[in-house]
N, C-alpha and C positions, 0 to 999 in steps of 0.2 A: 393233463391237457393235450399232450401230443399223441397219445394212443387213441386210435379210432376203434372203439368197441361199439358204442351206441350212436354217437353223434359225430359228424365230420368236424375236423378241427376248426373250420371257418365258422360253424354254428356255435361251437364252444366259445370262440373269441367274440362273437356277436353277443352272446350271453354275458361274458365278462365286461364288455363295453356298456351294455344296458344297465347291468347291476352297478357298475362303477359310476355310471352317470346318475343313477338314483341316489347313490351314496355320496355323490360329489367328491370322488376321490381324486385329489390333485396328483397323486402318484400313478394310479392305475389307468386313468383316462389317457394321458399322453403315451404311456407304454403300449396300450392296446390299439391306439390310433396307429402307432408305428408298426405293430405286428400285423394288423389288418391291411395296412398299406403294402407291406412286404408280401402278403398273401394275394395281392391284386385287387383289393377292394378300394374303390374310389374314396378319397378322404372326405368328400362332402357327404357321402352316404354314411361313412363311419361316424362323422360328427353328429349327423342326424340321429344315429342310434343312441347317442348319449344324451341328447337334448330333448328329442321328441320322437322316440322310436316308432310310435304308432303312425307317424306320417311318412315313414320310410317305405319305399316301394319293395316290399318283401313278399315272398310266397305266403299266402294266407296260413298255411300250416306252420311255418316258422313264426309268423306273427302270433299265433295262439300259444306257441311254446314260450315266446318272450313274455306274453301276458301272464302266463303261469309263473314264470320266474320273477316278474314284478310283484305279483301277489305274495310269493314266498319271501321276497325281500322286505316288503312293506308291511305285510299283515300275516306273518307265519302262523299265528294262532287261528286264523280263519281258513286255513287249508283243510279241504275235505276230500274224501274218496272220490266225490264227483268231479273234482278238478283233474284227477288222474284218469278217470273214465272218459272225460272229454278228450283228453290227449290220445287215449287209445282209439276212440271213435275217429279221430283225424288221421290215424295210421301210425302214430308213434308207438314203438314197442317199449317193453320194460327197460331194456338196456339204454335206450335213448332218454327215457324219463329219468333213470338213475343218473346218467351223465348230466342232465340239466339240473337236477337237484344238487348234485355234487359240485358242479361249477358255481352255481348260485351261492351255495353255502361257503365254498372256498373264498369267493370274492367278498362275501359279507365279512369274513374274517380278515382277508388281505387288505380290504379298504380301511378297516378300523385299525389294523396293525400299522399300516403305513401312515395313516393320519396321526395316530397316537405317538409315533416316533418322529414325526415331522420329516419323513423321507421325501426326497425329490428325485425324479428320474434322471438318469445319466446314460446316454446312448453311446458314449465313447468306448 
């Protein structure tokens, strides 16, 4: 998450917030609200990412990336090469798309892991 090869850290965190919102992760949502706040993102915008990201005032290019991540989260069997080609047309390179898929997949696992173990966030 911290290494910037394809996507900036703030976009990776936004993906984590959106995916965790879709999965209703009681552990990851507060954690990434805190992280995005420390990165300078307004908490109301961060909350919107988890509740209704499509209404958030984001760059259209980032919005399309988040829609890709939503589809991967909710309907992974429906992913097609055309989904990747659309991101390429918007200017996302392979490294950025790789990061988006990796972060989305990581949080699919982390959300289920934390829910399954009943984890709660602790910021102390």
